[in-house]
N, C-alpha and C positions, 0 to 999 in steps of 0.2 A: 409642232407647237413652238411658238416664239419664246425667246429667253425672258421676255418681260412678264411672262405668265408663271415663271418658276416659283415664286413665293405665294401664289394664289391658293386659297383653300378650295376643296372640292365643291363647296356650295357656290363659289364665285365663278366657276368655270362653266361655260356653255357645253351643250351636248357634243358639239363638234370637237372641242378641245379635249374633253374627257375621252371620247372615242379614239382620238389620236394617241392619247396617253395609253389607253388599253392596247391598241395595236402595237405600240412600241414595246410594251411589256411582253406581249405574245411573241415578239421577235427576239426577246432577250436583249433589247437595246439598253446599254449602260446609262445613257442620259435619261431615258424614260424611267428606269428604275430609280434614279436619283430624284427625278421630278415627282414621281409617285409618292416617295417618302415625304417630300416637302408639302405636297398637296394634301395627303391624308393624315399626316401626323397630328395636327390640331384636333381633328375629328376623333381619332382613335384615343388620344389622351383624354378627351372629354368623356368618352365611354368609360374609361378606367376610373376617372375621378367620381363619376356618378355612382359607380358600383362599390367604391371603397367605403367601408365603415370608418367611423371616427378613430377607433384605436389603430386601424391599419394604416391610416394616412401618415402616421408618424414613422412607419416602417417601409411603406411601399411608395415608390416614386413613379408617377404615370409615365414620365419620359423614359425612365429606365426600362419599363415594361415594353413600350412601343419600340424602343431601340433594339431590345433583345429579340423581339418578333422579327424585325426587319433584318437583323443579322442572320437569322435562320432562313428568311425568305429570299435573300439576295442570290444565293447559289441556285435556288429553285428557279427563280426568274431567269437567271443567266442560261440555264440549261433548257429553258422553254418547256419545263415540265407542267406548267399550269397555262391553260388557254382559256381566256375569258371572252365570251361572245359580246359582252357590253359592260359599261361602267357599273351597272346595277349588280352584276354577278361579281365583279371585282370588289365592290363595296361589301357585299354580303360575306365574301371569303375573308376579307380583312377583319370585319367585325367578329366573325366566328373565331378566327385565330387569336384576336385580342381577348375575347372572353375566356377562351381555353387557357391562355397564359395567365390571366388574372386568377382563375380558379386554382391553378397550380401554385401560384404565389400565396394565395390565401390559405391553402392547405399546409404549405410550408411553415407559415407563421402561426397557425391556429393553436398548436400546442403551447407555444411560448406565451401567447396572449391569455390562454386559459390559466396558466400558472400565475401570470402576473395579476389577473383579475381575482384569483383565489386568495393571493396574498393580500391584495387591497381590501377584500371583503373581510378577511379575518383580522385585519389591522395588525398583522405581523406580531401576534402574541408570543411568538417564539423568543423574542428578545427579552432578556432577563430583567425583572423588575423586583422591587422589594416587597410587593404586596403579599401578605398572608404567607410568608415563608418562615420556616424554622431557621434558627441561627446557622446551622450547617448548610442549609440550602441557600441562604443569603450569601454566605461566604463563597460557595461554589458559583453562584450567579455573578457575583462581583468579579470573581477571577476570570470567568468566561468573558464578561463584559470588557474588562481591561485588556485581555488578550485580543479580542476582536478590534478594539479601538487601536491598539498598537500596530495591528496589521493593516489598518486603513490609511488612505491618504487623508490629509487634513480636511479636504472638502467632503469626503465620504464620512469622516468622523462627525462632522457638523450635521450631516443628514441623520446619522444614527442618533445623536443626542436629541435632536428635535423630535424624532419619531418616538423615542423613549419617553419624552415629556408629554406625548399624546397629541402632538400637532398633526393636523390632517395633511394628506399628501399635497393638496392644492396649495396650502399655505407654505409647506416646506419648499415646494418648487418655486414659489414667488420669492421666498427669502434667499435661496441659494442661486437663483437666476437660471434654473434649468426647466426644461419641459417636464410636465407631470409624468409622462411615460418614461422619461429618463430616470427620474427619481424612483419610480416603481421598479425599473430594471436593476438599479443599484441595490435597492433593498432586497430584491429577489436574490441576487448573487450573495449578498451578505448573510441573508437568512439561510441559504443553503450551506454556506461556510460555517455558520454557527451550529447548524444541525449536525454537521460532520464532527465538529469539536465536541458537542454533547454526546454523540454516539461513541466517539473515541474515549471520552472520559468515563462513560458508563462501562465500557468494555474493560478499561484499566481497573476500575473499582471492582468489577466482578472477578478479575484475575487475582487481585490482591486478597480477596476474601475466599478464594478457591483453595 
């Protein structure tokens, strides 16, 4: 295969060039391995993007997935452990490897996304507010609120204030100049921190009355 075909996509190459590429991979040829990555990378990234849900697109990069696959395959190709009779078999092998890696990444991020979505749906009611509180509860809530604010960066504090005012996530993101998923992650972390403070305060109160 000539060097001027190096940047071509698989769809742009004729059967003869693709078969030459496959033959090179079967021999463990280093140049063929590099060319195969250049040829199939756009196609494999398209597969990843088509299968990514909107929430995952903020967390998973298609190029990162394809590069991670190729990093694992390069030693295999070099040792000629995979033999492909034709370009169709090579394509099917790469598609299967890409889908398997994507499933693995999706499982990795699934738990985090569920927690974030749960927080968004519940509108983070854990953050203290003055509604329907007894005076003692209001003082405790104000104390927790001030401690939480003091432990935040100024930008995170602004997000907290907006959320306490009832501003929706999309509007908060627009005001502070962050992606909505980033705002949700920040609120998730702060919510967990506040929950730990509330638990610690409850434990301390229980000990004092013991």
